[in-house]
Each structure stands twice: as C-alpha cells, then as structure tokens.
C-alpha positions in Angstrom: 98.6 91.9 85.9 101.1 90.2 88.7 100.4 90.9 92.1 103.7 92.3 92.3 105.7 94.9 89.9 108.1 97.3 89.3 109.6 97.9 93.1 108.4 94.3 93.9 111.9 92.9 93.2 113.6 94.8 95.6 111.1 94.3 98.3 111.3 90.6 97.4 115.0 90.5 98.1 114.4 92.4 101.4 111.7 89.8 102.5 113.7 86.9 101.3 116.8 88.1 103.3 114.5 87.7 106.8 113.0 84.2 105.4 109.7 85.6 104.0 108.6 84.2 100.4 107.1 87.2 98.4 105.2 84.6 96.2 102.9 84.2 99.3 101.7 88.0 98.9 99.7 87.4 95.6 96.2 87.4 97.2 94.6 89.3 100.0 92.4 92.4 100.6 95.5 94.5 102.1 97.3 96.1 99.2 101.0 97.3 99.8 101.8 100.3 97.2 105.1 101.9 97.3 104.9 105.6 97.8 108.0 105.9 95.7 106.0 105.5 92.4 102.6 103.9 93.4 103.3 100.5 92.2 102.0 97.3 93.9 104.5 95.6 96.1 102.0 92.9 97.4 98.9 91.9 98.9 98.3 90.4 102.5 94.9 88.8 103.8 93.0 90.2 106.8 92.4 87.9 109.7 89.2 86.1 109.8 87.4 86.4 113.0 87.9 82.7 113.6 91.6 83.1 113.0 91.8 85.9 115.3 90.1 84.0 118.1 92.4 81.0 117.7 95.3 83.7 117.9 93.8 85.0 121.0 93.7 81.6 122.8 97.2 80.6 121.7 98.6 84.1 123.4 96.7 83.3 126.3 98.4 80.0 126.7 101.5 81.5 126.1 101.3 83.7 128.8 100.6 81.0 131.4 104.1 79.7 130.5 105.9 83.0 129.7 105.2 84.8 133.0 106.8 82.0 134.9 110.4 82.6 133.0 112.8 84.5 134.9 112.9 88.1 133.8 116.7 87.9 132.8 115.8 84.8 130.5 113.2 86.8 128.6 115.5 89.7 128.1 117.8 87.1 126.4 115.2 86.4 123.8 114.9 90.2 123.2 118.8 90.3 122.9 119.2 87.7 120.4 116.3 89.3 118.4 118.1 92.6 118.5 121.0 90.6 117.1 119.0 89.3 114.6 118.0 92.8 113.6 121.6 94.1 113.4 122.3 91.3 111.1 119.4 92.3 108.8 119.5 96.2 109.2 120.2 97.1 105.4 117.1 94.8 104.2 114.7 96.0 106.8 115.6 99.4 105.9 115.4 98.9 102.1 111.9 97.8 102.7 111.0 100.6 105.0 111.8 102.8 101.9 109.9 101.0 99.5 107.0 100.6 101.6 106.9 104.2 103.5 109.1 106.2 101.3 111.6 107.3 103.7 115.2 108.4 102.6 117.9 105.8 103.4 119.5 107.4 106.5 116.0 107.7 108.0 115.1 104.2 107.4 118.4 102.9 108.6 117.4 105.3 111.5 114.3 103.6 112.4 115.8 100.1 112.3 118.3 101.5 114.7 115.6 102.3 117.0 114.7 98.8 117.2 118.1 97.7 118.0 118.4 100.2 120.6 115.5 99.5 122.3 116.2 95.8 122.5 119.4 96.7 124.2 117.4 99.0 126.5 115.1 95.9 127.3 117.8 93.7 127.8 119.1 95.7 130.6 115.8 96.6 132.0 115.0 92.8 132.3 117.3 92.9 135.4 115.8 96.1 136.8 112.2 95.7 137.1 112.7 97.2 140.6 109.8 97.3 142.9 109.9 98.9 146.6 110.4 98.1 150.1 108.0 100.1 152.4 108.4 100.9 156.1 105.2 99.1 158.0 103.6 100.7 161.1 103.4 97.5 162.7 106.2 95.8 164.7 107.6 92.4 162.9 105.7 93.3 159.7 107.2 94.8 156.4 105.9 95.8 153.1 106.7 95.3 149.5 105.6 96.5 146.1 106.2 94.1 143.5 105.5 94.0 139.6 104.1 91.2 137.9 103.4 90.5 134.2 99.9 91.7 132.9 98.7 89.5 130.2 98.6 89.8 126.4 99.5 93.1 124.9 98.0 94.2 121.5 100.0 96.7 119.8 98.4 98.9 116.8 100.6 100.7 115.2 100.7 103.7 112.3 102.5 103.5 108.9 105.1 106.3 109.7 107.2 104.2 111.9 106.2 100.8 110.9 108.8 99.0 112.9 110.3 101.3 115.7 107.0 102.0 117.6 106.0 98.1 117.5 109.5 97.4 119.0 109.1 100.2 121.8 106.0 98.2 123.0 107.3 94.6 122.2 110.5 94.8 123.6 109.4 95.8 127.0 106.1 93.6 126.9 108.2 90.8 126.4 110.9 91.3 129.2 107.9 92.2 131.3 106.5 88.5 130.6 103.7 89.2 128.3 102.9 87.9 125.1 102.4 90.4 121.9 99.8 90.5 119.3 100.7 93.4 116.4 98.2 94.8 114.1 100.4 96.6 111.6 99.0 99.6 109.5 96.9 98.5 106.7 99.5 100.7 104.4 102.6 98.9 105.6 101.8 95.0 106.0 105.0 94.0 104.5 107.2 95.5 107.0 105.4 94.0 109.8 105.5 90.7 108.0 109.1 91.0 107.8 110.1 92.1 111.1 107.8 89.5 112.7 109.3 86.9 110.4 112.9 87.6 112.0 111.5 87.4 115.4 109.6 83.9 114.9 112.9 82.9 113.5 114.7 84.0 117.0 111.5 82.2 118.9 111.9 78.8 117.2 115.5 78.2 118.4 114.6 79.8 122.2 113.6 76.8 124.2 111.3 78.6 126.9 109.5 80.6 124.1 106.0 79.0 124.0 104.1 78.9 120.8 102.0 81.9 120.4 104.2 84.3 122.3 104.1 86.7 119.5 101.3 87.0 116.8 101.0 89.1 113.8 97.2 90.1 113.2 96.7 91.9 110.1 93.8 93.6 109.0 91.7 96.9 108.8 89.4 98.8 111.3 87.3 95.7 112.1 90.7 93.7 113.6 91.4 96.7 115.4 87.7 96.9 117.0 88.2 93.3 117.8 91.4 94.1 119.8 89.9 96.9 121.8 86.9 95.2 122.8 88.7 92.0 123.7 88.3 91.3 127.3 91.1 88.7 127.0 93.5 91.6 126.5 94.3 93.8 129.3 96.4 96.3 127.4 95.9 97.8 124.2 98.7 100.0 122.9 97.7 102.1 119.6 99.4 104.7 117.7 97.8 106.7 115.0 94.9 109.7 114.8 93.3 111.4 117.6 89.8 110.0 116.2 91.0 106.2 116.1 92.4 106.7 119.8 89.1 108.2 121.0 87.4 105.0 119.6 90.1 102.5 121.2 90.1 104.3 124.6 86.3 104.2 124.8 86.1 100.7 123.9 89.0 99.6 126.2 87.5 101.7 129.2 83.9 100.1 128.7 85.5 96.9 129.8 88.1 98.3 132.3 90.9 97.6 130.3 94.1 99.7 129.9 94.9 101.5 126.9 98.4 103.3 126.2 97.6 106.1 123.4 100.2 107.8 121.4 98.0 110.2 119.1 98.2 113.4 117.0 101.0 116.0 117.6 100.8 120.0 116.4 104.3 120.6 117.6 105.6 124.2 118.1 109.2 125.8 118.4 110.0 129.1 119.8 112.9 131.2 118.3 114.0 133.6 120.8 116.0 136.9 120.3 119.3 135.3 121.5 118.9 132.3 119.5 122.0 130.9 117.4 120.9 131.3 113.7 122.6 128.5 112.3 121.7 126.1 114.8 118.0 127.3 114.6 117.6 127.3 110.9 119.1 123.7 110.8 116.7 122.5 113.7 113.8 124.0 112.0 114.3 122.8 108.5 115.0 119.2 109.8 112.1 119.0 112.4 109.6 120.4 109.8 110.6 119.0 106.6 112.1 115.5 107.4 110.1 112.5 106.6 108.1 114.7 104.4 106.7 115.9 107.5 105.1 112.6 108.4 106.3 112.4 112.1 104.0 112.9 115.1 106.9 115.1 116.3 107.3 117.1 113.1 107.6 120.7 113.5 104.4 122.4 112.5 104.1 126.0 114.1 107.1 128.0 114.4 107.0 131.3 116.5 109.8 133.8 115.9 110.5 136.7 117.8 109.9 140.2 115.9 113.5 141.1 116.0 114.7 138.0 114.2 111.9 137.4 112.1 112.9 138.8 108.7 116.5 137.3 109.0 115.1 133.6 109.9 112.4 133.6 107.4 114.9 134.6 104.8 117.0 131.8 105.7 114.5 129.4 105.7 113.3 130.4 102.3 116.9 129.7 101.1 117.2 126.5 103.0 113.9 125.0 101.7 114.6 125.9 98.3 117.9 123.9 98.4 116.1 120.7 99.6 116.2 117.6 97.1 112.9 116.3 96.7 112.7 113.1 95.1 113.0 109.3 95.0 114.2 108.2 98.5 116.1 105.4 96.7 118.4 108.2 95.5 121.2 108.9 98.1 121.2 112.8 97.5 117.4 113.0 98.5 116.4 114.9 101.5 112.5 114.8 101.2 110.9 111.7 99.7 107.1 111.2 98.8 104.0 111.5 100.8 102.5 108.3 101.7 99.8 108.4 99.2 97.1 110.7 97.1 95.1 111.4 100.1 98.1 112.7 102.3 98.8 115.0 99.2 95.3 116.0 98.8 95.1 116.9 102.8 98.3 119.2 102.3 96.7 121.1 99.4 93.4 121.5 101.5 95.3 123.0 104.1 97.2 125.4 102.2 94.2 126.5 100.3 92.9 127.4 103.7 95.8 129.2 104.7 95.8 131.3 101.5 91.9 132.0 102.0 93.0 133.5 105.5 95.1 135.6 104.1 98.4 133.7 104.7 101.5 133.9 102.5 102.3 130.6 101.1 105.9 129.6 99.8 106.4 126.2 98.3 104.1 123.3 98.8 103.3 122.3 95.2 103.7 119.1 93.6 107.0 117.9 92.1 107.2 115.9 89.2 110.0 112.9 89.5 110.9 111.1 86.1 109.5 107.7 86.2 107.8 108.0 89.3 104.4 109.6 88.1 102.4 107.3 90.7 104.1 109.0 93.7 103.0 111.9 95.3 106.0 114.3 96.0 105.5 117.8 97.3 107.9 120.8 98.1 107.6 121.5 101.9 105.7 124.6 102.6 106.3 127.8 104.8 103.0 129.7 105.4 103.5 133.0 106.8 100.5 134.2 108.9 99.6 137.0 111.3 97.6 134.9 113.7 96.6 131.2 114.1 93.8 129.8 112.1 91.8 126.5 112.0 94.1 124.8 109.6 97.2 125.5 111.8 95.4 124.5 115.0 95.0 120.8 113.6 97.5 118.3 112.6 97.8 117.8 108.7 100.3 115.0 108.1 102.3 116.8 105.6 105.4 119.1 105.5 103.6 122.4 106.3 105.2 125.1 108.6 103.2 127.8 109.9 105.3 130.8 110.7 104.3 133.6 113.3 105.8 136.7 115.1 105.8 137.3 118.9 107.1 139.9 121.1 107.1 138.5 124.7 108.2 134.9 125.8 104.9 134.5 127.6 102.9 135.2 124.7 104.7 132.5 122.7 104.5 129.9 125.4 100.9 130.5 125.5 100.4 130.1 121.8 102.6 126.9 122.1 100.0 125.4 124.5 96.9 126.8 122.8 96.2 123.7 120.8 94.4 120.5 121.9 97.8 118.6 121.0 100.5 118.2 123.5 103.1 116.0 122.1 106.5 117.8 121.5 107.5 121.5 121.7 111.2 123.3 121.7 112.7 126.5 122.5 115.9 128.0 120.8 117.6 130.7 123.0 121.0 131.1 124.9 119.1 132.9 127.7 119.0 130.5 130.8 116.1 132.2 132.2 114.0 131.8 129.2 114.9 128.3 129.2 114.2 127.4 132.6 110.7 129.1 132.3 110.2 127.0 129.1 110.9 123.7 131.0 109.0 124.8 134.2 105.4 124.1 135.4 104.5 127.4 134.1 106.1 126.8 130.4 105.3 124.1 127.9 102.4 121.7 128.5 103.6 119.0 126.2 105.2 115.6 127.2 108.5 116.6 125.4 110.2 120.0 126.0 113.5 120.6 124.4 116.1 123.4 124.4 118.4 124.2 121.4 117.1 121.1 119.5 113.8 120.7 117.3 110.7 118.6 118.5 111.6 115.7 116.6 114.2 112.9 117.0 113.7 111.6 120.5 115.9 109.1 121.9 114.7 105.6 123.1 116.0 106.4 126.8 113.4 108.7 127.7 109.7 108.2 128.0 108.1 108.8 124.8 104.3 110.5 124.7 102.2 113.6 125.3 99.4 115.2 126.8 95.7 116.3 126.2 94.4 114.7 122.7 97.8 113.2 122.3 96.7 110.5 124.6 98.9 110.7 127.6 100.5 107.5 126.9 104.2 106.9 127.6 106.4 104.4 125.7 110.1 103.6 125.2 112.5 104.4 127.9 112.4 105.8 131.6 109.9 103.9 133.5 107.3 103.2 130.7 108.0 99.7 131.5 105.4 99.9 134.2 102.6 100.1 131.9 103.1 96.6 130.7 103.0 95.2 134.3 100.6 95.0 137.1 101.3 96.5 140.6 101.0 94.3 143.7 101.6 95.7 147.4 102.5 93.0 149.8 102.5 92.9 153.5 104.5 90.1 155.4 103.9 89.4 159.3 106.7 87.4 160.6 105.6 87.6 164.1 103.1 85.1 166.2 100.7 88.1 166.7 98.4 90.2 164.7 98.5 93.8 165.5 96.1 95.8 163.2 96.8 99.0 161.0 95.9 102.3 162.4 95.7 100.9 166.0 92.3 99.0 165.5 91.2 96.7 168.1 89.2 93.6 167.2 89.9 91.0 170.1 88.5 87.6 169.6 88.3 84.9 172.0 
C-alpha cells in the first residue's frame, strides 16, 4: 500500500501550499494517522544521534551570531513570519484538522494564535526592559539588563501542535535565541509545515544565521537527548505530568532551566446568582470543545444545590444537541478523539465512575459513516455525590464530573483539592464571591476567571499553572524573561572606590 492514502491528497495540498513535498514522507518510523478516519497521512523519520548532534552544533553557532542582532531587527523576522502564516492560514488550519481532528473554527483559531503571538513578540522586541537601580554609593549607578540565553528546546503535545510552539519560538527568537522543536510523534506533519514556512522566511532574512531554527522529530529518545543536553540552557516542555517530571529531573541535574506546561484538571463553580444561559454555554464549550482534549478543558463542575437540578437538566439538553462528527463537516461541533488509546482511557474512566455509583449520561462511541477508523464519542456528564479517583486525575477526553455544593468555601476547597493547578472559573453575579475566588484565599490555579469558562486563554496573559501543572509561564505578560538571563550591573563614574555597606579596606 502507498505510504499515503485517503486524506493524504488534502494533506498534500496543505503541505504543498507551504513548500513541502509529500512525496518525501513515504518512509520513516513516525506515522501520522488522521483521527478523522484513521488513515495514514505520511511517515516521518526520527533524527539519528549523529544528525541530532550536528543540529545542536549549528544551533550553538547560530546563537553566537543571532544574539548580536539588535532586538527590533529580530522582531522584524518574527513579523515577516507572522505575515507568512497569515497568507497560509487556510492551508495550515486544514492540516491541523486532518492531523489532530479539530473542527474548522478551532483549527483556524489555533493558527490565529500563531499570528497573534507573532504580533505580540514584534512589539516586545522594543520592550525588553531592565531596571535602573539606586546605588548607596556616591557617583555609582546600578542597572538590571537582560541578555539572550542560548538555544531553546521546545517539546510540544499533539493537541495544540502549532500554537504552543509559537508561544515559545516567537519570544525566544526576539530574545536572541535559536530554537529547536520536537513536535509530538502524533503530529509531525503540522510541525513540518509550520517549520518549512519559517525556513522560507529565514532564507530571505540577511541577518538570520544557518541553524537559527531546527526541527528535531522523534520519540522519547529525542526528548531525553534534549533534556540531558548541557548545550541547551532552557527546555520548554508541554505534555503529561509524567513526562514533565522526567524532563525536570534531567534538566535540573545539569543545572539547566525547564519551563513546564503539564496536566490540568480544571474546575468551574456555578453560584446561586449565576446567569443560567451564560453558565450553560460556558460549561458546554469548555467541557466538550476540542473533544475534551485541551489542557484547560473543564473536567469538574460544582453547582450550588439551589441551581443543580435546573443547570444539569439544561446541560443534558445541550449535550444531546451537540453534533458529533467529522471535523471536515461545517456543522460539526465535536470531532474525534486523537486515537484508540484516548477512547479506551475515556471508557475506563467512565467505568470507574459507574462502579463508584456515578450516573453517566453519554460517553458512548458514535459511528460516523465512512469514518470507521476514527474514534468519535459523545461527550459525557457524570453525576457524582463526592469526588473519586477518576475525577482527581486528568483524562484527556470529554468527561465532565458534576457535584453539588452548599457553601462557596466548600466549593473553593474542592477546586483546590487536586494535584493539578492550571485553570479555574466561577460563574456569579455576586461581587464578594468573585473577589474571594480571585483572592489569595481563593483558587490556587495559575488562571482564574469570572463569568467565562477555564479554557480559551488569550495570548496577552501569561499562560501556565501551579503544583503538578509545572509552574511554567508562556505567551504574554513578562513570560519573555524565561528566555533570557538577568545581569545586575554596577557602574562607578568617580575616581574613588567606596565599598558597599560602609566596608573599609584601605590599601597603600
């Protein structure tokens, strides 16, 4: 059988649009299979150790040149890349749909995130601000400056195969660093396409040295090489908590830096004053969107006992109305799970919930004509009297566990009572409740929202979470500082040498 089939013509068109020949993808150990129907899109070869080492040496050489390029000029490179992504947005979005299974609007939204972070990074290239610090010594002044760090390794997950790389790469590049990208083994084609587009911009940019950006496809072994490599000062990794723990230990063992975006088990609280229509819409999108395959997906819902029956009844109707089907169809709202393993993990979690006395609504596999190889499932609502082991862990699937609560403090404690700490939200019209939730006594997550769901973060804010979510921050705000090294500088513009803290050390 040919190495490419079924959806391959569409994938070929998307790749050709950004200058990549699908005929090159007929051999390799990494298979790209479309969640839409399970068909093979292409094969990509993992890097050998020799290829990896050569790539790292090129990256180190690129750093020596790129760090000397003025930051606004580095920003111009990112601007040109963002413009190239704009021109190819439809093709890139189509490829995400084929390789990840996202519906069209969500795939296009992910490409828009790439564009948005490029715009953000361009402005940032003129705002890499340090500080002027008052000195206690006469005729001295102190400065804090930020310098490029070195090659940055970026390890991404399948569910946002372009956006998360761009959050890191756009900032790393304007901060003066080369980037090395290991895409998920499940989504190598999106990595190839977006990187090929960047390469086309680099070729026409005079100051861009060879090796400024590199793709390092492969499985666990390549990730381990990146984590253990002393030539890489920063490893940014997105994925499971298990993966993050391995990366953190290896990187810390060599005194490198890691930026970790790991699991989420996000909750929403629906208060007595909640606007019902708003709450139902926010819950449904956050829990069922992207087939439950976002790290910010809503997985636990705490509804005040006075609103529980009405809210759950509305949710049952909303869930029943969701169109589950091929993401290539415009009317579809819930596409496929990424693969068989994801579907089986979903069913195992639902079985545990039933065994614990939970009432499960939905969750069954949905047959889609002509797509027998795809794993489509109806989003599930699970009513539980109390948390169980399955609801305390992240299952990357559209399962929403629903609980009653009486007092807000009880619900906040339940929100915080898991090892993950990514995103959270409260639906309320009560100002005091909202402020409590956002205070130091409220949500312990890196993201806390009022009257929206926990998913759908904008690039302007720093993205990331606490506890086993890893503590990393990417994208907006001052997340750029992770990609630079801080230097405190003192300048003496006198002819004498007073010492700090009044120390006397006179020398003839």
